[in-house]
N, C-alpha and C positions, 0 to 999 in steps of 0.2 A: 648532504643531500640524500633524502630517502627516495631513491629511484624505485625501490620495491613497492612503495605506496602508490607511486605514479602508475606503475604497470598493473597493480591490483585494481586500481580504479578504472583504468582503460578497459580491462577485461570484464569487470563488473558491468560496465555500461555497454559492452558488446562492440567496441570499436576495434577494428584492425589498425595496424600501423598506417596503412595507406589511407584509410578513412579519417583517422585522427589528424594526420599531417596535411590533408588536402587543404589548399588555400593558405597554409601557414608556412610550411617548410617542405623540404624533400623527405621522402621516406627514409633515405639514408641518414639524414641528420637525426631523425627520431630514433632510428635503430642504434646509432652510435651512443646516443644518450642512454637508452635502456640497456644496451649490452655492455658498453665500456665506460659508462658514467661520464661521457664527454658532454659537458653542459653547453647547450647552445646559447645564443645571445639572450639577454634578459627579456627583450621584446618577444622573441619566439617562444621562450619558455612560459612567459605570462599568458600568451594566447593559447598555448596548448593546455595549460592549467585551467584557464577559463572555460575551455570546451569541455573539460572533465568536471567542472564545478569545484576545482581546487584553487588554492592560492600558493604563492611561493612560500608563505609562512607555514602552510601545511606540510611542505616537504622538508622544513628545517627545524620545526619545533615539535616537542612531544609532551609538554606539560599539560596538566589537566585543564588549563584555561585556554589552550591553543585552539584555533579554528579546526585543526585536524582532529584533535581529541574529541571535541564536541561533536563534530560531524560523524566520526566513526562510532561514537557511543549512540547517537541518535539513529544511525543505520542499524545497529544491533537491536535497539528498542523497536524500530519499525518492523524489522524482520520478525521479532517476537510477536508483535501484534498481528502480522499477516498469518502466522501459524498458530495463533491463539495460545501462545506460551506466556501467560501473564506473569509468572514469577520472573521470567527473563525481562519482560517489559518493566516491571517494578524495580528490579535490580539495576537496570540501566539508567532509569530516571533518577534513582537515588544517588548515582555517581555524579550527577550534575547539579549545579546551583544556578538558578536563573540569572543571578547578578553577574555570573561569569560569562554569560552568552551575550556577545556584543551585537552580532548581526540580527537585524530585525526578522529576516526570513527564518533564521534558526530558532529565534524566540517563538515565532508562530508555530513552527514545527514541534517544538517542545510542548507547547500548550495543547496542540491538537492531539499529540500522543498521550499526554497526561490525561486530558479529558476523556479520550476513548478508553484508556485503561480504567478510569474511574467508572464510566457509565457501563462498560461491559462486565465489570465485576461488582456492580450494584453498590457503589460507595455512597457516601453522604451527598445529598442534593447540593449542598452549599459548595462542596469541592468541585463537583461536576460543572455547575453553572459558572463558578469563578474561572475555571480553565477556559471555557469557550467564550466567556465575556471578555477575557483579556485580548482575544483575537478580534472579536467583533467591535468592541468599543475603544480599544487602545491601539492595537498594532495594525489593523487593517480597517480603519473607520469607513473607508469608501467601498469596502467589500469587493476589491478588485482581484484578489488572489484566490487560488484553490483552497487555501486554508480557511477562509470565511465560509465556504460551502461545506467543508469538512466539519466546521463548527455547527453549521445548520443541521448537517446530517446527525451529528452527535446529539443535538438537542431533540431532533425527531425521534431518535432511539430512546432518549431519556423519557420523553412524554409518552411514548408507546408503552414503555415499561411501567409507567405510573398511570396507565389507563386514561390518559387525557388525549383521546384520539383526534379531537378537533385541532388542538395545538400541534400535535404530531403531523397532521396533514398539512398544516400551514408551512412547516419547515421542510417536509419532504417534497412539497410542490416546488418550492424555491430550488431545491437541489435537482429535481427532475428537469426543470427548464434549463438549468445550467449544464447538466450532463449532455443534453441534446446538442447544445452549442459546442461543447467541448469535444464530443466524439466526432462531429463534422470537421473539426479543425485538426484532429490528430493525424499525424503522418502514418501512412500505412505500414512502414517498416522503420527499423532503427530505434534505438533506445531513447527514452526521455525520462528525466528524473521524476516526473509526476505519474508515470505509468501505473505504479502500484496504488497510488492514491485514486486514480481514475477507476481502477478495478475495485477498490474498496467502496467507492460511491456506487458503482454498478451493482455490486453484491448486496449491499445493505438496502438499496432501493428494491431489488428483486425480492429480498426477504420481506420487506414491508408490504409489497404488492401481494405476496402470497398470504401474509397475515390477514389482510383485509379482503381476501377471497378473489382477488383479481389475478387468477392464475395465468391467463393469456398474457397479460402485461408482464407478469413475473417471468414467464418462460422467454419472452422476447428479450428481457434484460439479461437473463442467464445466457442465452445464445450469443448476445452481443458481447458479454464478458468472455465467453469461451473464444470468440473470434479475436478479441484483443489479446488474450493469452497466447494464441497461436501466432499472431502477427509480431508480437513483442518478445516471444520466446521466454515467457515467464509462467511459472506454474503454481505460485503460492496460493492463488485463489481457486484453482481448479478443483481441489477436494471439496470445498464448500459449495461451489457452483454445481458440481455433479450431484452432491447429496441433496441439495435443495431441489434440483430438477427431478430427482427420484421421488422425493417427498410430494412434489406437485403431481407427478404421474400417479402415485398411490392415491392421492386425494381425488384424482379424476377417474380412477378405475382403469388405468392404462394397462398396456400389454405386460404381463408378468415377466417375460423374457427381456423386454426392453428395460424394465425397472431393475431386474437383476444385473443387467449389463452396466447400468448407470451406477449402481451400488458398488460393483466390482471396480469400475473406473475410479470412483471416489476413494475407495480403499487403497488402490494402487498409488494414486497421487498423494494420498494422506501419508502413506509410508515413505514415499519419496521425499516429502517435505517435512517429515517428522511432526505431523499434526495429529497428536494423540486424541484430541477432542473429536475430530471427524471419525477416527477409527472406532471410537466408542459409539458414536452415533450410528455408524453403519451396522455395527454388531447388534445394537438395540433394534434398528429397523428390520434387520433380517430375522431377528427373534420374534418380534411382535407381528410381523406379516409373513411368517414362514408358510402358512397355509395358502395365502394368496400367491406367493412367489413359487410355490411348488406346482401350481396349476400349469 
């Protein structure tokens, strides 16, 4: 029984022992399991695992086709996507074979990550469209999960990069309406497995609004994203949100000191999250606008 994986997952999701055990068992029972490997009843362990998004299988198997291995690998891939480390994303995806992924949810996650990797690195159109179509036409035909809207988001980015703004607007509008509903339903505190995906949607919508010159709407989304980061205690998207806010302020002729502060914040969070892309962006902005920022 891999108790270490259980503990790691609990801490990743921000659960204390008290919070995780609430309504399932005593904190003492959970503590004995984590500290002394005293396995509770199957019913209790199953419920604890479910709360963490794990299965009993995850704690007992380590081969490449196990649910645990697939989830851990997809976690690494998604982290790479959040910090724009595309070699990490590609390497992780290459470790997996889609026919080894049994769970429908993990298949959707795989195709969302693959599609975003392709679209953000400007790969072949056929590859990009295939990945997102697998979600929309095969795995989530009724478009009830967040993965359908991530697929719409990816298609919006794709059409933006191919100067098809009318088509891009069609998909971004779908995602915008979905995000409004999603944010209203989000819990103010506590972790949720979709938190990073909600932030991804928020960031790319803010980027799109800035691209089409709607800076007020872009800034609203940026501030919404920053609030989510603060409530959920996650920092992956803060570097990009801050640098986008700084760019918007530059485009609006904002206060130089405020812009400098935003760039410094972006740089600090980029270093914390090992986001080399944002570090380069900040350096370029400081160089290109040094006269403005010096005022």
